[in-house]
C-alpha positions in Angstrom: -1.6 -16.1 14.1 1.8 -14.6 15.2 1.4 -12.6 11.8 -2.4 -11.7 11.4 -2.8 -10.6 15.4 -1.0 -7.1 13.6 -4.1 -4.1 13.7 -5.6 -4.0 10.3 -4.0 -7.8 8.9 -6.7 -10.3 8.1 -6.9 -13.6 6.9 -9.0 -13.9 3.6 -8.6 -16.8 1.5 -7.1 -20.6 2.9 -7.2 -24.2 0.7 -5.9 -27.6 0.2 -3.2 -28.6 -2.5 -3.6 -32.4 -4.1 -5.5 -34.2 -1.1 -4.2 -32.1 2.2 -0.9 -32.6 1.7 -0.1 -28.5 1.0 -2.4 -25.5 2.1 -2.3 -21.9 1.9 -3.2 -18.9 3.7 -3.2 -15.6 2.2 -4.0 -12.2 4.5 -4.6 -9.4 3.9 -2.4 -6.3 4.9 -3.1 -2.9 5.5 -2.4 0.4 3.2 -2.1 0.0 -0.2 1.1 0.2 -3.4 -0.4 3.7 -5.2 0.6 4.5 -8.5 0.1 7.8 -9.2 -2.7 8.4 -7.0 -4.8 6.3 -8.6 -4.1 2.9 -9.8 -4.3 1.0 -6.2 -2.3 -2.5 -5.5 -3.3 -4.3 -2.1 -0.7 -5.7 -0.1 -1.2 -9.9 0.7 1.0 -12.5 2.1 0.6 -16.0 0.9 1.3 -18.9 3.6 2.0 -22.4 2.9 3.3 -25.3 4.6 2.9 -29.3 3.8 1.5 -32.5 6.0 3.6 -34.7 3.8 7.2 -33.7 6.1 9.2 -32.2 2.8 9.4 -28.6 4.4 9.0 -25.2 7.0 6.4 -22.9 6.2 6.8 -20.1 3.4 5.8 -16.8 3.8 5.5 -14.4 0.6 4.6 -10.7 -0.7 2.3 -10.9 -2.7 1.2 -7.1 -4.3 -1.9 -7.9 -6.6 -3.4 -4.8 -8.8 -6.9 -3.9 -8.1 -8.6 -2.8 -11.2 -7.9 -6.8 -12.5 -6.9 -8.3 -9.4 -3.3 -9.2 -11.5 -0.7 -10.8 -9.1 2.3 -9.2 -9.4 5.1 -11.4 -9.1 8.5 -9.4 -8.8 12.2 -10.2 -8.1 13.7 -7.7 -6.5 17.3 -7.2 -6.8 19.0 -7.8 -3.3 16.2 -8.5 -1.1 14.8 -11.4 -0.1 10.4 -11.8 -1.6 10.3 -14.1 0.6 11.3 -16.5 3.5 10.7 -19.9 4.8 10.4 -20.8 8.6 10.9 -23.7 11.2 7.7 -24.9 12.5 8.1 -24.0 15.9 6.0 -24.3 19.5 7.9 -20.9 21.3 6.6 -18.1 21.0 9.3 -15.5 21.4 10.4 -17.5 17.9 6.8 -17.0 16.0 7.1 -12.9 16.9 10.0 -12.7 16.0 9.8 -14.5 11.9 6.2 -12.4 12.1 8.2 -9.2 12.3 10.6 -10.8 10.3 7.9 -11.5 7.5 6.0 -7.8 8.2 9.7 -6.2 8.2 9.8 -7.5 4.8 7.0 -6.8 3.1 7.1 -2.8 3.8 10.4 -3.0 3.2 9.1 -4.7 -0.1 6.3 -2.6 -0.5 8.3 0.5 -0.3 10.8 -0.3 -2.6 7.8 -1.8 -5.3 6.0 1.6 -4.6 8.8 4.0 -6.1 9.4 1.5 -8.9 6.1 1.5 -10.2 5.8 5.0 -10.4 9.2 5.2 -12.3 7.9 2.9 -14.3 4.4 4.3 -14.4 6.6 8.0 -16.3 8.5 5.0 -18.7 7.0 5.4 -22.3 7.3 2.1 -24.2 6.2 1.6 -28.0 4.1 -1.2 -29.6 7.3 -2.9 -30.9 9.2 -2.6 -27.6 6.2 -4.1 -25.7 6.5 -7.1 -28.0 9.7 -8.1 -28.5 9.8 -7.8 -24.5 7.0 -10.1 -24.4 8.9 -12.3 -26.6 11.4 -12.4 -24.1 9.8 -12.6 -21.2 8.2 -15.4 -22.5 10.6 -17.9 -23.9 12.1 -20.2 -22.1 15.4 -20.9 -20.7 18.4 -22.4 -23.9 19.1 -25.1 -22.6 15.2 -26.0 -22.3 14.9 -25.2 -26.1 18.0 -27.1 -26.1 16.4 -30.3 -26.1 13.9 -29.7 -28.4 14.0 -31.9 -31.6 13.6 -30.2 -34.9 9.6 -31.2 -35.8 9.0 -29.7 -31.7 11.3 -27.1 -32.0 8.9 -25.9 -34.9 5.6 -27.2 -33.3 7.3 -24.9 -30.2 7.6 -21.2 -32.5 4.7 -21.7 -33.9 3.0 -22.4 -30.4 4.9 -19.6 -28.8 3.7 -16.9 -31.6 0.4 -17.8 -31.0 1.1 -16.8 -26.9 2.8 -13.9 -27.5 0.5 -12.3 -30.3 -2.5 -13.6 -27.3 -0.4 -11.5 -24.9 0.2 -8.5 -26.8 -3.8 -8.5 -28.2 -4.3 -8.3 -24.2 -1.6 -5.8 -22.8 -3.3 -3.8 -25.9 -7.2 -4.0 -26.0 -8.1 -5.1 -22.1 -9.7 -2.7 -20.6 -7.5 -2.2 -16.9 -4.6 -1.7 -19.5 -6.5 1.5 -21.1 -5.9 3.2 -17.3 -3.0 6.6 -17.8 -0.7 4.8 -15.2 -0.6 1.6 -17.8 -1.2 2.5 -21.6 1.6 2.7 -23.1 4.1 2.9 -20.5 6.6 0.5 -18.7 4.4 -0.7 -16.2 1.5 -1.2 -18.5 3.6 -3.8 -20.1 4.6 -5.2 -17.0 0.7 -5.9 -16.2 0.4 -7.2 -20.0 2.9 -9.7 -18.9 1.6 -10.7 -15.4 -2.2 -10.2 -16.6 -1.9 -12.5 -18.6 -1.0 -15.5 -16.4 -4.2 -14.5 -14.1 -6.8 -13.3 -16.3 -5.5 -15.3 -19.5 -4.6 -18.3 -19.8 -6.5 -21.4 -19.9 -5.8 -23.3 -16.6 -6.9 -27.0 -16.5 -7.6 -26.7 -13.1 -7.7 -23.7 -10.5 -4.9 -26.4 -8.7 -3.0 -25.7 -11.5 -3.1 -22.3 -11.6 -2.2 -21.1 -8.1 0.6 -23.8 -8.9 1.7 -22.0 -12.0 0.7 -18.3 -10.1 2.6 -19.2 -6.8 4.4 -22.3 -6.1 6.6 -21.3 -8.5 4.8 -22.9 -11.9 5.4 -21.6 -15.2 3.3 -17.5 -14.6 5.9 -16.8 -11.8 8.7 -18.0 -13.4 8.4 -15.4 -16.8 6.4 -13.0 -14.5 9.6 -12.7 -12.7 11.4 -12.5 -15.4 9.4 -10.2 -17.1 10.0 -7.9 -14.3 14.0 -8.7 -14.6 13.4 -7.4 -18.5 12.0 -3.9 -17.6 14.3 -2.8 -14.7 16.9 -2.7 -17.1 14.7 -1.3 -19.6 14.2 1.8 -17.4 17.9 1.4 -16.5 19.1 2.0 -19.5 16.6 3.0 -22.0 15.8 -0.6 -24.3 16.1 -4.0 -23.5 18.7 -6.5 -22.1 18.8 -10.3 -22.8 
């Protein structure tokens, strides 16, 4: 409530997971991140807490691309995108935490606007997009090493199908045809994040939420894609 007390900030959605042990709220922040003044990204806070005694409040800055309702999970270096807040009844602490959250959100929004505009002007070839997808969607080495030979072969076939699906979305989705994304590094990043938001099948809405916001597969792969895109922007090539 201390956060939402600011001008132009309002609650948009709320829900519970499991049997109510975890609850979440999204709050929409005023203004937009603009990519080339035509591709608008809305700014949200995702706040979650638990009622099973397991944790404090977590507040995370979450940008969402309007044209495809795509949550753009990111991992900016040297800048936290989420913070934890202790439960407190003290009004001064609540206001200090609110200012801290909004300060982080404003800094992230400014930095992301620069990053995404830069990426929207960097060209990337189709073969490089496919390689980026393959690298982003590959599990950590320790996970791969735990597979047996038969399981490894099965995973390779599954991984190939997933990468082909992500690549198809990145190349053909209507939201991927805009000038800001078609053939650009920003488009390659959106192709991966958009797959988890708009293409991948989930057993339930709760599974999707866990994947995108609770350090699940979607968030992990999206953050890895962000780091790979950072490397491509800096070096002109993909660096594992």
